[in-house]
Structures are given as structure tokens and as C-alpha cells.
KOLDORO-647730 format. One record per residue (C-alpha): residue number from 1; x, y, z. Coordinates in Angstrom, 3 decimals, padded with zeros to 6 digits. Example, Ala and Ser with C-alpha at 12.3 -4.5 7.8 and 13.67 -1.06 7.14 Angstrom:
[1; [012.300; -004.500; 007.800]]
[2; [013.670; -001.060; 007.140]]
END
This chain:
[1; [056.288; 087.705; 098.266]]
[2; [054.962; 090.869; 096.403]]
[3; [052.749; 093.236; 098.643]]
[4; [049.567; 094.698; 097.418]]
[5; [047.255; 097.416; 099.087]]
[6; [043.556; 097.205; 098.357]]
[7; [041.713; 100.493; 098.175]]
[8; [037.952; 099.686; 097.929]]
[9; [035.037; 101.225; 099.807]]
[10; [032.824; 098.085; 099.864]]
[11; [034.009; 095.830; 102.587]]
[12; [032.696; 092.640; 101.149]]
[13; [034.197; 093.381; 097.717]]
[14; [037.528; 094.223; 099.467]]
[15; [037.443; 090.941; 101.312]]
[16; [036.903; 089.029; 098.132]]
[17; [039.912; 090.762; 096.467]]
[18; [041.975; 089.768; 099.436]]
[19; [041.009; 086.170; 099.173]]
[20; [041.779; 086.202; 095.354]]
[21; [045.076; 087.902; 095.823]]
[22; [046.259; 085.532; 098.505]]
[23; [045.309; 082.609; 096.282]]
[24; [047.411; 084.152; 093.655]]
[25; [050.428; 084.174; 095.979]]
[26; [050.427; 087.888; 096.776]]
[27; [050.542; 089.400; 100.372]]
[28; [047.851; 091.938; 101.029]]
[29; [049.329; 094.562; 103.199]]
[30; [045.893; 096.212; 104.125]]
[31; [042.616; 097.402; 102.895]]
[32; [041.450; 101.079; 102.861]]
[33; [037.996; 102.427; 102.241]]
[34; [038.894; 106.011; 101.634]]
[35; [041.734; 107.986; 100.149]]
[36; [042.572; 109.212; 103.585]]
[37; [042.969; 105.776; 105.045]]
[38; [044.890; 104.639; 101.926]]
[39; [047.440; 107.476; 102.404]]
[40; [048.084; 106.397; 105.937]]
[41; [048.444; 102.786; 104.979]]
[42; [050.798; 103.510; 102.137]]
[43; [053.132; 105.259; 104.398]]
[44; [053.163; 102.362; 106.926]]
[45; [053.098; 099.353; 104.608]]
[46; [055.053; 100.337; 101.526]]
[47; [053.349; 098.088; 099.146]]
[48; [054.678; 096.984; 095.662]]
[49; [051.302; 097.687; 093.991]]
[50; [047.978; 098.947; 094.515]]
[51; [044.541; 097.739; 093.485]]
[52; [042.007; 100.544; 093.670]]
[53; [038.415; 101.492; 092.826]]
[54; [037.793; 104.614; 091.008]]
[55; [034.959; 105.749; 093.297]]
[56; [035.877; 105.970; 097.012]]
[57; [034.343; 107.488; 100.104]]
[58; [035.779; 110.796; 101.005]]
[59; [036.810; 113.878; 099.233]]
[60; [039.126; 112.247; 096.657]]
[61; [038.332; 109.794; 093.877]]
[62; [040.663; 106.909; 093.164]]
[63; [041.890; 108.979; 090.195]]
[64; [042.705; 112.012; 092.469]]
[65; [044.636; 109.791; 094.696]]
[66; [046.483; 108.096; 091.906]]
[67; [047.472; 111.488; 090.570]]
[68; [048.957; 112.344; 093.954]]
[69; [050.761; 108.933; 094.281]]
[70; [052.107; 109.097; 090.853]]
[71; [053.748; 112.569; 091.443]]
[72; [056.208; 111.051; 094.029]]
[73; [056.190; 107.223; 093.462]]
[74; [056.248; 105.024; 090.372]]
[75; [054.132; 102.504; 092.261]]
[76; [051.861; 100.515; 089.749]]
[77; [048.184; 100.814; 090.267]]
[78; [045.469; 098.609; 088.915]]
[79; [042.090; 100.244; 088.797]]
[80; [039.027; 097.937; 089.282]]
[81; [035.878; 099.799; 088.001]]
[82; [032.446; 099.090; 086.830]]
[83; [032.589; 102.365; 084.791]]
[84; [033.605; 102.386; 081.165]]
[85; [032.862; 106.134; 080.811]]
[86; [035.438; 107.788; 078.400]]
[87; [036.334; 110.392; 080.976]]
[88; [037.249; 107.541; 083.500]]
[89; [039.121; 105.477; 081.001]]
[90; [041.072; 108.343; 079.524]]
[91; [041.896; 109.565; 083.120]]
[92; [043.365; 106.063; 083.883]]
[93; [045.199; 105.873; 080.531]]
[94; [046.716; 109.322; 081.150]]
[95; [048.441; 108.003; 084.394]]
[96; [051.762; 106.181; 083.547]]
[97; [051.989; 102.906; 085.278]]
[98; [048.222; 102.576; 085.775]]
[99; [045.885; 099.813; 084.368]]
[100; [042.294; 099.073; 084.678]]
[101; [040.043; 096.003; 084.603]]
[102; [036.231; 096.237; 084.406]]
[103; [034.089; 094.721; 087.126]]
[104; [033.079; 092.005; 087.558]]
[105; [036.784; 091.105; 087.682]]
[106; [038.061; 088.050; 085.859]]
[107; [040.476; 086.369; 088.200]]
[108; [042.676; 085.114; 085.404]]
[109; [042.943; 088.707; 083.879]]
[110; [043.689; 090.105; 087.236]]
[111; [046.421; 087.505; 087.888]]
[112; [047.878; 088.201; 084.417]]
[113; [047.978; 092.007; 084.968]]
[114; [049.397; 091.871; 088.437]]
[115; [052.054; 089.290; 087.476]]
[116; [053.068; 091.403; 084.314]]
[117; [053.354; 094.542; 086.642]]
[118; [055.453; 092.790; 089.207]]
[119; [057.792; 091.456; 086.476]]
[120; [058.097; 094.876; 085.026]]
[121; [056.319; 093.769; 081.887]]
[122; [053.437; 096.150; 081.871]]
END
């Protein structure tokens, strides 16, 4: 079973994502509300992919965290964001192996993106 780490600072939204992912057949290795918490969980859990919000609590944004992750790890990242600002979308597109979906998230679209990533087709 493929493991996914959720990085989302809104607890109720994170819980909803967990339920969706588990229904899709994925294992959720944990949920982090900040970049610092996410960094700790990544070292402990070694997920196969990350689902992340662009805006997080703490000093780093999701984009900052993704840039750090991508320096050392080809781990696929799916950003879930309500923002379609060009600087956000362009920032995500500049990162190889990163994808984004606009909130509210369509479960079918999320399922398709995650399965494509896990099969190496994205």
C-alpha cells in the first residue's frame, strides 16, 4: 500500500483528506500542520508521496518546504490550494515532480493524479 503524508494546517480539512485517501486505498502515514512538523514526520515515516497546502503555519510556506525536499528527494508532491495566483502556480510548475489541484478538491481528480504519480505516469 502506498503511503502519503498530509501537510495541511487546518485540522478538519486534513481529516477530510485522510478519509478520502483511505477510501482510495492509500495509507496516510501522518498529518502535519507546519513545515517543522512535516520535516520530522518525513524522517520518521518515509512516505511515497506528499499532499500539501501552499500556505502553512510557521516560517516556511509549502513552496519553501517543497523546494527543500526536492533538493534531496524526488518524492512526488501534490499541492492542494485555493490560490490560482500566477506566482503560486508558476512556483509549483517550476518544481519537478510537483502537481497541484485547486480547492475544493474533486475526489476523482485527486485519485487520478495520485494513482498516476504512484505508477510513475505523471
